[in-house]
OpenMM code with the backbone's topology and positions (N, CA, C; nanometers):
from openmm import Vec3, app, unit

residues = "MET SER VAL ARG GLN ILE SER VAL PHE LEU GLU THR THR THR ASP GLY LEU MET GLU PHE THR LYS VAL LEU GLN GLU SER ASP ILE ASP ILE ARG ALA PHE SER ILE ALA GLU ALA PRO ASP PHE SER ILE ALA ARG VAL ILE VAL ASP ASP PHE GLU ARG THR GLN ALA ALA LEU LYS MET ALA GLY TYR VAL THR SER VAL THR SER VAL MET ALA VAL ALA ILE PRO ASP ARG ALA GLY GLY LEU TYR GLU VAL LEU ASN SER PHE THR GLU ALA ASP ILE ASN VAL LYS TYR THR TYR ALA PHE THR GLY ARG GLN LYS GLY LEU ALA TYR ARG VAL PHE ARG VAL ASP ASP GLU GLU LYS ALA ILE ALA ALA LEU GLN LYS ASN GLN ILE GLN ILE ILE ASP GLN GLU ASP LEU HIS CYS SER ALA GLU GLY GLY CYS LEU".split()
positions = [
    Vec3(-1.1100, 0.8310, 0.2161),
    Vec3(-1.0394, 0.6909, 0.1422),
    Vec3(-0.9340, 0.6662, 0.1160),
    Vec3(-0.8506, 0.6267, 0.2161),
    Vec3(-0.6926, 0.5850, 0.1868),
    Vec3(-0.6254, 0.5455, 0.2852),
    Vec3(-0.5205, 0.4949, 0.2300),
    Vec3(-0.4390, 0.4096, 0.3182),
    Vec3(-0.3136, 0.5034, 0.3307),
    Vec3(-0.2631, 0.4888, 0.5008),
    Vec3(-0.1176, 0.5308, 0.4805),
    Vec3(0.0198, 0.5024, 0.4794),
    Vec3(0.1015, 0.5039, 0.3497),
    Vec3(0.2096, 0.4536, 0.3109),
    Vec3(0.3114, 0.5144, 0.4144),
    Vec3(0.3786, 0.3840, 0.4588),
    Vec3(0.5358, 0.4528, 0.5243),
    Vec3(0.6207, 0.4108, 0.4257),
    Vec3(0.7244, 0.4950, 0.3839),
    Vec3(0.8537, 0.4773, 0.2823),
    Vec3(0.9579, 0.5096, 0.4085),
    Vec3(1.0095, 0.4422, 0.3678),
    Vec3(1.1319, 0.3799, 0.5241),
    Vec3(1.2948, 0.3841, 0.3815),
    Vec3(1.3912, 0.4419, 0.4455),
    Vec3(1.4913, 0.4577, 0.3682),
    Vec3(1.5920, 0.3418, 0.4465),
    Vec3(1.6463, 0.2836, 0.3729),
    Vec3(1.7803, 0.1408, 0.3886),
    Vec3(1.8745, 0.1384, 0.3476),
    Vec3(1.9960, 0.0896, 0.3690),
    Vec3(2.1197, 0.0442, 0.3207),
    Vec3(2.0410, -0.0202, 0.2002),
    Vec3(2.1231, -0.0032, 0.0635),
    Vec3(2.1320, -0.0944, -0.0306),
    Vec3(2.1531, -0.2399, -0.0153),
    Vec3(2.1833, -0.3108, 0.0695),
    Vec3(2.2210, -0.4699, 0.1194),
    Vec3(2.0883, -0.5821, 0.1114),
    Vec3(2.1082, -0.6934, 0.1521),
    Vec3(2.0365, -0.8194, 0.2185),
    Vec3(2.0377, -0.7747, 0.3401),
    Vec3(2.0993, -0.7136, 0.4420),
    Vec3(2.0580, -0.7086, 0.5485),
    Vec3(2.0517, -0.5964, 0.6020),
    Vec3(2.0328, -0.4912, 0.4951),
    Vec3(1.9221, -0.3379, 0.5579),
    Vec3(1.8106, -0.4714, 0.5489),
    Vec3(1.7691, -0.4457, 0.4759),
    Vec3(1.6007, -0.5260, 0.4195),
    Vec3(1.6305, -0.5585, 0.5193),
    Vec3(1.7053, -0.7196, 0.5480),
    Vec3(1.6365, -0.8519, 0.6304),
    Vec3(1.6380, -0.7361, 0.7919),
    Vec3(1.7110, -0.7099, 0.8240),
    Vec3(1.6954, -0.5953, 0.9699),
    Vec3(1.5796, -0.5171, 0.9789),
    Vec3(1.5136, -0.4430, 0.8764),
    Vec3(1.3938, -0.3847, 0.8773),
    Vec3(1.3180, -0.4883, 0.8858),
    Vec3(1.2971, -0.6406, 0.7964),
    Vec3(1.1415, -0.6876, 0.8360),
    Vec3(1.1275, -0.7570, 0.9523),
    Vec3(1.2897, -0.7668, 1.0369),
    Vec3(1.3057, -0.8131, 1.1327),
    Vec3(1.2285, -0.7466, 1.2357),
    Vec3(1.2506, -0.5856, 1.2086),
    Vec3(1.1672, -0.5107, 1.3264),
    Vec3(1.0302, -0.5335, 1.2938),
    Vec3(0.9732, -0.5648, 1.1859),
    Vec3(0.8528, -0.5609, 1.1463),
    Vec3(0.7774, -0.6964, 1.2449),
    Vec3(0.8880, -0.8221, 1.2149),
    Vec3(0.8035, -0.9203, 1.2630),
    Vec3(0.8253, -0.9401, 1.4074),
    Vec3(0.8995, -0.9055, 1.4735),
    Vec3(0.9137, -0.8581, 1.6299),
    Vec3(0.8132, -0.8223, 1.6850),
    Vec3(0.7802, -0.6745, 1.6210),
    Vec3(0.6384, -0.6323, 1.6127),
    Vec3(0.5466, -0.6620, 1.6041),
    Vec3(0.5303, -0.8076, 1.5304),
    Vec3(0.3681, -0.8899, 1.4886),
    Vec3(0.3179, -0.7854, 1.4131),
    Vec3(0.3996, -0.7422, 1.2927),
    Vec3(0.3202, -0.6584, 1.2185),
    Vec3(0.3034, -0.7155, 1.0529),
    Vec3(0.1897, -0.7292, 0.9980),
    Vec3(0.1427, -0.7975, 0.8917),
    Vec3(0.2437, -0.6801, 0.7539),
    Vec3(0.2569, -0.7726, 0.7119),
    Vec3(0.3141, -0.6488, 0.5525),
    Vec3(0.1975, -0.6800, 0.4522),
    Vec3(0.1266, -0.5772, 0.3838),
    Vec3(-0.0194, -0.5943, 0.3357),
    Vec3(0.0667, -0.5974, 0.1785),
    Vec3(0.1524, -0.4534, 0.1964),
    Vec3(0.1867, -0.4335, 0.0230),
    Vec3(0.3398, -0.3774, 0.0408),
    Vec3(0.4175, -0.4384, -0.0537),
    Vec3(0.5627, -0.3655, -0.0310),
    Vec3(0.6363, -0.3552, -0.1732),
    Vec3(0.6834, -0.2372, -0.1459),
    Vec3(0.7489, -0.2132, -0.2592),
    Vec3(0.9370, -0.1538, -0.2500),
    Vec3(1.0014, -0.1889, -0.3077),
    Vec3(1.1351, -0.0965, -0.3068),
    Vec3(1.1996, -0.0686, -0.4070),
    Vec3(1.2557, 0.0638, -0.3692),
    Vec3(1.3091, 0.1348, -0.5064),
    Vec3(1.4720, 0.1466, -0.4883),
    Vec3(1.5084, 0.1569, -0.5946),
    Vec3(1.6453, 0.1660, -0.5300),
    Vec3(1.7207, 0.2800, -0.5538),
    Vec3(1.7957, 0.3424, -0.5216),
    Vec3(1.9057, 0.4236, -0.5532),
    Vec3(2.0842, 0.3922, -0.5540),
    Vec3(2.1294, 0.4613, -0.5925),
    Vec3(2.2646, 0.4362, -0.5676),
    Vec3(2.3295, 0.4395, -0.4666),
    Vec3(2.3062, 0.5165, -0.3358),
    Vec3(2.3443, 0.4476, -0.2178),
    Vec3(2.2542, 0.4011, -0.0846),
    Vec3(2.1247, 0.4426, -0.1648),
    Vec3(2.0111, 0.3345, -0.0528),
    Vec3(1.9055, 0.3170, -0.1297),
    Vec3(1.7897, 0.2997, -0.0502),
    Vec3(1.6762, 0.2431, -0.1216),
    Vec3(1.5575, 0.2648, -0.0294),
    Vec3(1.4995, 0.3261, -0.1138),
    Vec3(1.3422, 0.3292, -0.0607),
    Vec3(1.2307, 0.2087, -0.0246),
    Vec3(1.1908, 0.1557, 0.0954),
    Vec3(1.0823, 0.0784, 0.1147),
    Vec3(0.9712, 0.1439, 0.0879),
    Vec3(0.8257, 0.0770, 0.0458),
    Vec3(0.7158, 0.1812, 0.0654),
    Vec3(0.6432, 0.0434, 0.1334),
    Vec3(0.6122, 0.0647, 0.2412),
    Vec3(0.4844, -0.0510, 0.2910),
    Vec3(0.3813, -0.0114, 0.3201),
    Vec3(0.2679, -0.1401, 0.3284),
    Vec3(0.1734, -0.0665, 0.4419),
    Vec3(0.1354, -0.1585, 0.4690),
    Vec3(0.0808, -0.1945, 0.5916),
    Vec3(0.0777, -0.2652, 0.6818),
    Vec3(-0.0504, -0.2522, 0.7642),
    Vec3(-0.1097, -0.3861, 0.8150),
    Vec3(-0.2397, -0.4292, 0.9293),
    Vec3(-0.2605, -0.3110, 1.0500),
    Vec3(-0.1487, -0.2446, 1.0617),
    Vec3(-0.1125, -0.1616, 1.2234),
    Vec3(-0.0343, -0.0486, 1.1355),
    Vec3(-0.0722, 0.0509, 1.1024),
    Vec3(-0.0322, 0.2284, 1.0749),
    Vec3(0.0756, 0.1925, 1.2320),
    Vec3(-0.0266, 0.2590, 1.3169),
    Vec3(0.0648, 0.3248, 1.4720),
    Vec3(0.1511, 0.2213, 1.5337),
    Vec3(0.0852, 0.1230, 1.5655),
    Vec3(0.2242, 0.0056, 1.6041),
    Vec3(0.3856, -0.0049, 1.4816),
    Vec3(0.3186, -0.0012, 1.3880),
    Vec3(0.4327, 0.0070, 1.2587),
    Vec3(0.5121, 0.1526, 1.3248),
    Vec3(0.4417, 0.2676, 1.3382),
    Vec3(0.5238, 0.3893, 1.3024),
    Vec3(0.6113, 0.4270, 1.4726),
    Vec3(0.5458, 0.3302, 1.5559),
    Vec3(0.6126, 0.3278, 1.7125),
    Vec3(0.7465, 0.1838, 1.6946),
    Vec3(0.7355, 0.1535, 1.6513),
    Vec3(0.8481, 0.0447, 1.6154),
    Vec3(0.9349, 0.0761, 1.5373),
    Vec3(0.9261, 0.1430, 1.4200),
    Vec3(1.0079, 0.2049, 1.3232),
    Vec3(1.1032, 0.2677, 1.4338),
    Vec3(1.0287, 0.3987, 1.4369),
    Vec3(1.0623, 0.5006, 1.5286),
    Vec3(1.1754, 0.4474, 1.6533),
    Vec3(1.1545, 0.3464, 1.7575),
    Vec3(1.2271, 0.2940, 1.8092),
    Vec3(1.3476, 0.2061, 1.7503),
    Vec3(1.3189, 0.1560, 1.6409),
    Vec3(1.4383, 0.0975, 1.6044),
    Vec3(1.5434, 0.1988, 1.5123),
    Vec3(1.5230, 0.3447, 1.5088),
    Vec3(1.5329, 0.4340, 1.4719),
    Vec3(1.5518, 0.4633, 1.3342),
    Vec3(1.4791, 0.4325, 1.2613),
    Vec3(1.4235, 0.4284, 1.1236),
    Vec3(1.4098, 0.5951, 1.0467),
    Vec3(1.4769, 0.6341, 0.9769),
    Vec3(1.3817, 0.7389, 0.9008),
    Vec3(1.2146, 0.7230, 0.7910),
    Vec3(1.1797, 0.7485, 0.8014),
    Vec3(1.0230, 0.7571, 0.7723),
    Vec3(0.9752, 0.8598, 0.7527),
    Vec3(0.8826, 0.8194, 0.6325),
    Vec3(0.7707, 0.9177, 0.5698),
    Vec3(0.6724, 0.8829, 0.6130),
    Vec3(0.4966, 0.9838, 0.5815),
    Vec3(0.4297, 0.9348, 0.5481),
    Vec3(0.3251, 0.9881, 0.4232),
    Vec3(0.2860, 0.8582, 0.3879),
    Vec3(0.2051, 0.9225, 0.2309),
    Vec3(0.0704, 0.8751, 0.2314),
    Vec3(-0.0429, 0.9189, 0.1908),
    Vec3(-0.1374, 0.9007, 0.1792),
    Vec3(-0.1397, 0.8467, 0.0088),
    Vec3(-0.1696, 0.7190, 0.0180),
    Vec3(-0.2196, 0.6671, -0.0981),
    Vec3(-0.3588, 0.6175, -0.1793),
    Vec3(-0.3812, 0.5249, -0.2458),
    Vec3(-0.5688, 0.4640, -0.2587),
    Vec3(-0.5209, 0.3537, -0.2943),
    Vec3(-0.5737, 0.2826, -0.2327),
    Vec3(-0.5704, 0.1074, -0.2414),
    Vec3(-0.7185, 0.0252, -0.2873),
    Vec3(-0.6905, -0.0436, -0.3805),
    Vec3(-0.8307, -0.0658, -0.4598),
    Vec3(-0.8903, -0.1941, -0.5065),
    Vec3(-0.9327, -0.2836, -0.4556),
    Vec3(-0.9869, -0.4106, -0.5034),
    Vec3(-1.0371, -0.4225, -0.6801),
    Vec3(-0.9821, -0.5277, -0.6450),
    Vec3(-1.0000, -0.5038, -0.8569),
    Vec3(-1.0450, -0.6205, -0.8886),
    Vec3(-1.1191, -0.6580, -0.9591),
    Vec3(-1.1700, -0.8049, -0.9765),
    Vec3(-1.0637, -0.8967, -1.0480),
    Vec3(-0.9982, -1.0242, -1.0271),
    Vec3(-0.8914, -1.0604, -1.1071),
    Vec3(-0.9123, -1.0689, -1.2080),
    Vec3(-0.9373, -1.0821, -1.2971),
    Vec3(-0.9297, -1.1019, -1.4447),
    Vec3(-0.9264, -1.0342, -1.5418),
    Vec3(-0.8589, -1.0959, -1.7074),
    Vec3(-0.8476, -0.9661, -1.7910),
    Vec3(-0.9177, -0.8835, -1.7724),
    Vec3(-0.8426, -0.7544, -1.7689),
    Vec3(-0.8901, -0.6097, -1.8109),
    Vec3(-0.9588, -0.5931, -1.7015),
    Vec3(-0.9360, -0.6110, -1.5843),
    Vec3(-0.9721, -0.5583, -1.4299),
    Vec3(-0.8823, -0.4068, -1.4086),
    Vec3(-0.7174, -0.4344, -1.4442),
    Vec3(-0.6629, -0.2874, -1.3859),
    Vec3(-0.6803, -0.2057, -1.5230),
    Vec3(-0.7218, -0.2442, -1.6576),
    Vec3(-0.7291, -0.1302, -1.7509),
    Vec3(-0.9248, -0.0764, -1.7339),
    Vec3(-0.9749, -0.1023, -1.6061),
    Vec3(-1.1140, -0.0423, -1.6136),
    Vec3(-1.0717, 0.0968, -1.5066),
    Vec3(-0.9650, 0.0601, -1.3980),
    Vec3(-0.9502, 0.1091, -1.2839),
    Vec3(-0.8502, 0.1959, -1.3648),
    Vec3(-0.7879, 0.2016, -1.4526),
    Vec3(-0.6676, 0.3112, -1.5191),
    Vec3(-0.7976, 0.3924, -1.6241),
    Vec3(-0.8643, 0.2851, -1.7144),
    Vec3(-0.9523, 0.3941, -1.7975),
    Vec3(-1.0306, 0.5140, -1.6521),
    Vec3(-1.1061, 0.4864, -1.5367),
    Vec3(-1.1913, 0.5024, -1.4928),
    Vec3(-1.0882, 0.6633, -1.4738),
    Vec3(-0.9551, 0.6510, -1.4462),
    Vec3(-0.8489, 0.7486, -1.4267),
    Vec3(-0.8205, 0.8515, -1.5062),
    Vec3(-0.7881, 0.7937, -1.6044),
    Vec3(-0.8323, 0.8599, -1.8004),
    Vec3(-0.9221, 0.9918, -1.8004),
    Vec3(-1.0369, 0.8605, -1.8069),
    Vec3(-1.1697, 0.9522, -1.8435),
    Vec3(-1.1749, 1.0848, -1.6729),
    Vec3(-1.1038, 1.0928, -1.5912),
    Vec3(-1.1503, 1.1759, -1.5161),
    Vec3(-1.0114, 1.2714, -1.4863),
    Vec3(-0.9418, 1.2926, -1.5959),
    Vec3(-0.8254, 1.3244, -1.6079),
    Vec3(-0.6937, 1.2807, -1.5264),
    Vec3(-0.6710, 1.1993, -1.4323),
    Vec3(-0.6047, 1.1949, -1.2862),
    Vec3(-0.4988, 1.0945, -1.3631),
    Vec3(-0.3565, 1.1457, -1.3254),
    Vec3(-0.2374, 1.1253, -1.3296),
    Vec3(-0.2287, 1.0098, -1.2891),
    Vec3(-0.1607, 0.8943, -1.2949),
    Vec3(-0.1606, 0.7835, -1.1443),
    Vec3(0.0149, 0.8450, -1.1533),
    Vec3(0.0507, 0.8219, -1.0281),
    Vec3(0.2263, 0.8740, -1.0300),
    Vec3(0.3524, 0.7146, -0.9806),
    Vec3(0.2441, 0.5967, -0.9314),
    Vec3(0.2950, 0.4871, -0.9421),
    Vec3(0.1700, 0.4778, -0.8941),
    Vec3(0.2684, 0.2996, -0.8880),
    Vec3(0.1621, 0.2010, -0.8102),
    Vec3(0.2401, 0.0609, -0.8081),
    Vec3(0.1564, -0.0034, -0.7026),
    Vec3(0.1863, -0.1735, -0.6861),
    Vec3(0.0548, -0.2264, -0.6645),
    Vec3(0.1323, -0.3669, -0.6341),
    Vec3(0.0770, -0.4836, -0.6097),
    Vec3(0.0447, -0.5176, -0.4833),
    Vec3(-0.0558, -0.5873, -0.3695),
    Vec3(-0.0527, -0.5736, -0.2351),
    Vec3(-0.1126, -0.6812, -0.2274),
    Vec3(-0.1222, -0.8004, -0.1207),
    Vec3(-0.1592, -0.9400, -0.1143),
    Vec3(-0.3210, -0.9200, -0.0750),
    Vec3(-0.3936, -1.0175, -0.0681),
    Vec3(-0.5325, -1.0101, -0.0128),
    Vec3(-0.5705, -1.1405, -0.0054),
    Vec3(-0.6367, -1.1572, 0.0676),
    Vec3(-0.6852, -1.3030, 0.1151),
    Vec3(-0.8564, -1.3536, 0.0503),
    Vec3(-0.8817, -1.2511, 0.0028),
    Vec3(-1.0518, -1.2729, -0.0779),
    Vec3(-1.0295, -1.3066, -0.2143),
    Vec3(-1.0796, -1.4272, -0.2378),
    Vec3(-1.0920, -1.4858, -0.3814),
    Vec3(-1.1309, -1.4055, -0.4634),
    Vec3(-1.0949, -1.4337, -0.5784),
    Vec3(-1.1690, -1.2932, -0.6817),
    Vec3(-1.1119, -1.1943, -0.7185),
    Vec3(-1.0310, -1.1256, -0.6091),
    Vec3(-0.9932, -0.9869, -0.6177),
    Vec3(-0.8296, -1.0186, -0.6363),
    Vec3(-0.8347, -0.8948, -0.7221),
    Vec3(-0.6293, -0.8823, -0.7088),
    Vec3(-0.5998, -0.6701, -0.6423),
    Vec3(-0.5364, -0.6719, -0.5727),
    Vec3(-0.5216, -0.5217, -0.4693),
    Vec3(-0.3994, -0.4833, -0.5437),
    Vec3(-0.4346, -0.3485, -0.5741),
    Vec3(-0.3477, -0.2536, -0.6123),
    Vec3(-0.3388, -0.1050, -0.4899),
    Vec3(-0.1832, -0.0937, -0.4905),
    Vec3(-0.1365, 0.0940, -0.4919),
    Vec3(-0.1750, 0.1467, -0.5632),
    Vec3(-0.2766, 0.2922, -0.5665),
    Vec3(-0.2372, 0.3946, -0.6707),
    Vec3(-0.1520, 0.5047, -0.5781),
    Vec3(-0.1098, 0.5845, -0.6669),
    Vec3(-0.0922, 0.7212, -0.6090),
    Vec3(-0.0875, 0.8102, -0.7039),
    Vec3(-0.1688, 0.8839, -0.6916),
    Vec3(-0.2360, 1.0028, -0.8134),
    Vec3(-0.2198, 1.0638, -0.7679),
    Vec3(-0.2305, 1.2119, -0.8640),
    Vec3(-0.2169, 1.3230, -0.8306),
    Vec3(-0.3213, 1.4050, -0.7717),
    Vec3(-0.5033, 1.3636, -0.7871),
    Vec3(-0.5770, 1.3873, -0.7426),
    Vec3(-0.6830, 1.3064, -0.6869),
    Vec3(-0.6377, 1.2874, -0.5625),
    Vec3(-0.6686, 1.1589, -0.5009),
    Vec3(-0.8222, 1.1887, -0.4343),
    Vec3(-0.9374, 1.2698, -0.4554),
    Vec3(-1.0355, 1.3176, -0.4711),
    Vec3(-1.1076, 1.2728, -0.5611),
    Vec3(-1.0388, 1.3301, -0.7021),
    Vec3(-1.1224, 1.3162, -0.7754),
    Vec3(-1.1128, 1.1662, -0.8190),
    Vec3(-1.0384, 1.1230, -0.8023),
    Vec3(-1.0044, 0.9362, -0.8199),
    Vec3(-1.0760, 0.9088, -0.7572),
    Vec3(-1.0940, 0.9034, -0.6476),
    Vec3(-1.2347, 0.8458, -0.5113),
    Vec3(-1.3650, 0.8913, -0.6041),
    Vec3(-1.3520, 0.9672, -0.6714),
    Vec3(-1.5387, 1.0343, -0.7011),
    Vec3(-1.5182, 0.9103, -0.8799),
    Vec3(-1.3678, 0.8947, -0.9300),
    Vec3(-1.4179, 0.8134, -1.0803),
    Vec3(-1.4149, 0.7406, -1.0089),
    Vec3(-1.3386, 0.6157, -0.9407),
    Vec3(-1.3587, 0.4793, -0.9054),
    Vec3(-1.5316, 0.4886, -0.8195),
    Vec3(-1.5659, 0.5610, -0.7566),
    Vec3(-1.7421, 0.5008, -0.6914),
    Vec3(-1.8136, 0.5295, -0.8113),
    Vec3(-1.8296, 0.6191, -0.9132),
    Vec3(-1.9007, 0.6121, -1.0502),
    Vec3(-1.8885, 0.4899, -1.1002),
    Vec3(-1.7635, 0.4587, -1.1277),
    Vec3(-1.7390, 0.3012, -1.2123),
    Vec3(-1.7759, 0.1570, -1.1100),
    Vec3(-1.8273, 0.2426, -0.9789),
    Vec3(-1.8583, 0.0969, -0.8717),
    Vec3(-1.7331, 0.0541, -0.8260),
    Vec3(-1.5847, 0.0768, -0.8543),
    Vec3(-1.5066, -0.0110, -0.8078),
    Vec3(-1.4019, 0.0100, -0.6517),
    Vec3(-1.4359, -0.1057, -0.5900),
    Vec3(-1.3870, -0.1299, -0.4382),
    Vec3(-1.2859, 0.0172, -0.4226),
    Vec3(-1.2951, 0.0800, -0.3587),
    Vec3(-1.1520, 0.1197, -0.2711),
    Vec3(-1.1322, 0.0666, -0.1246),
    Vec3(-1.0352, 0.0168, -0.0697),
    Vec3(-1.0126, -0.0284, 0.0809),
    Vec3(-0.9440, 0.1174, 0.1501),
    Vec3(-0.9820, 0.1075, 0.2449),
    Vec3(-0.9629, 0.2393, 0.3690),
    Vec3(-0.8480, 0.1525, 0.4601),
    Vec3(-0.8380, 0.1642, 0.5481),
    Vec3(-0.7176, 0.1825, 0.6504),
    Vec3(-0.7493, 0.0814, 0.7420),
    Vec3(-0.9129, 0.0930, 0.8315),
    Vec3(-0.9207, -0.0030, 0.8771),
    Vec3(-0.9689, -0.1432, 0.8199),
    Vec3(-0.9771, -0.1371, 0.6901),
    Vec3(-0.9757, -0.3024, 0.6070),
    Vec3(-0.8700, -0.3496, 0.6107),
    Vec3(-0.7497, -0.2777, 0.6448),
    Vec3(-0.6002, -0.3901, 0.6328),
    Vec3(-0.5895, -0.3947, 0.7671),
    Vec3(-0.6266, -0.3944, 0.8825),
    Vec3(-0.6267, -0.4454, 1.0171),
    Vec3(-0.7617, -0.5906, 1.0378),
    Vec3(-0.6553, -0.6837, 1.0380),
    Vec3(-0.7170, -0.8364, 1.0814),
    Vec3(-0.7200, -0.8465, 1.2008),
    Vec3(-0.8633, -0.8900, 1.2186),
    Vec3(-0.8770, -0.9078, 1.3978),
    Vec3(-0.8372, -1.0628, 1.3999),
    Vec3(-0.8629, -1.0859, 1.5254),
    Vec3(-0.8144, -1.2606, 1.5801),
    Vec3(-0.9390, -1.3635, 1.5461),
    Vec3(-1.0254, -1.2745, 1.4705),
    Vec3(-1.1422, -1.3898, 1.4202),
    Vec3(-1.1016, -1.3870, 1.2701),
    Vec3(-1.0607, -1.3677, 1.1956),
    Vec3(-0.9930, -1.3304, 1.0398),
    Vec3(-1.0514, -1.2625, 0.9309),
    Vec3(-1.1159, -1.1290, 1.0569),
    Vec3(-1.1569, -1.0299, 0.9354),
    Vec3(-1.0725, -0.9657, 0.8783),
    Vec3(-1.0275, -0.9547, 0.7868),
    Vec3(-0.9511, -0.8983, 0.7061),
    Vec3(-0.9579, -0.9236, 0.5489),
    Vec3(-0.9273, -0.8612, 0.4420),
    Vec3(-0.9384, -0.8879, 0.2652),
    Vec3(-0.7984, -0.9581, 0.2842),
] * unit.nanometer
topology = app.Topology()
chain = topology.addChain("A")
for resn in residues:
    res = topology.addResidue(resn, chain)
    for name in ("N", "CA", "C"):
        topology.addAtom(name, app.Element.getBySymbol(name[0]), res)
């Protein structure tokens, strides 16, 4: 129960980011989550998309260097303390969070976060024990009938 995150090395310029998103737009790819971290000479964009395979093909054709990481996506009740409950589940199971960032969803009353953790199997068990909804790759794909989170 994980999703595949694509990391892409970009020039640290507005044009570099714009060209990257243009490749996705021209391939009709919906960015579901996006984070960018900068380094002195480049940036690393982390993206989660609705169609992983199509994205990989489009980025490869455009000449981008990418890497793929397994991360967890979680639906959290959109209320005070929702994130605390997820983090408390991790703490109780002795799981370290390497990084986290938010992503968009279309279901009212839920907030969505991506987590990179040190032990994904233990994290899944901890979240399931606490009845916290885990999102998988298939949940991110939007159908023509509008079926997506």
